[in-house]
C-alpha positions in Angstrom: -84.4 -45.5 -112.1 -84.7 -48.9 -113.6 -82.5 -50.4 -111.2 -85.0 -48.6 -108.1 -88.3 -49.6 -109.4 -86.5 -53.4 -109.8 -85.4 -53.4 -106.1 -88.8 -51.8 -105.2 -90.5 -54.7 -106.8 -88.4 -57.0 -104.6 -89.5 -55.5 -101.7 -93.3 -55.6 -103.0 -93.9 -51.9 -103.4 -96.2 -51.0 -106.0 -94.0 -50.1 -109.4 -96.8 -49.1 -111.5 -97.0 -45.7 -110.9 -93.4 -45.3 -112.7 -94.5 -45.8 -116.0 -96.4 -43.1 -116.6 -93.9 -40.7 -115.2 -91.3 -41.9 -117.6 -89.0 -43.3 -114.9 -89.6 -46.8 -116.7 -91.2 -47.9 -120.2 -94.2 -50.3 -120.1 -91.9 -53.0 -121.9 -89.1 -52.3 -118.3 -92.4 -52.8 -116.2 -92.7 -56.4 -118.0 -89.1 -57.6 -117.4 -89.3 -56.7 -114.1 -93.1 -57.9 -113.3 -93.3 -60.5 -115.7 -96.8 -58.8 -116.3 -98.1 -56.5 -119.0 -98.6 -52.9 -117.8 -102.1 -51.6 -118.3 -102.3 -47.9 -118.1 -105.1 -46.2 -115.7 -108.6 -45.7 -117.0 
């Protein structure tokens, strides 16, 4: 799923929603985007 999320980000699609689903971790989110994951309030 990491590779899928990375591809989606490269295609300019939002991937924030994959962290709460457990598809990627917050650390993986940071690896892909370069930004810290901030959970929605």
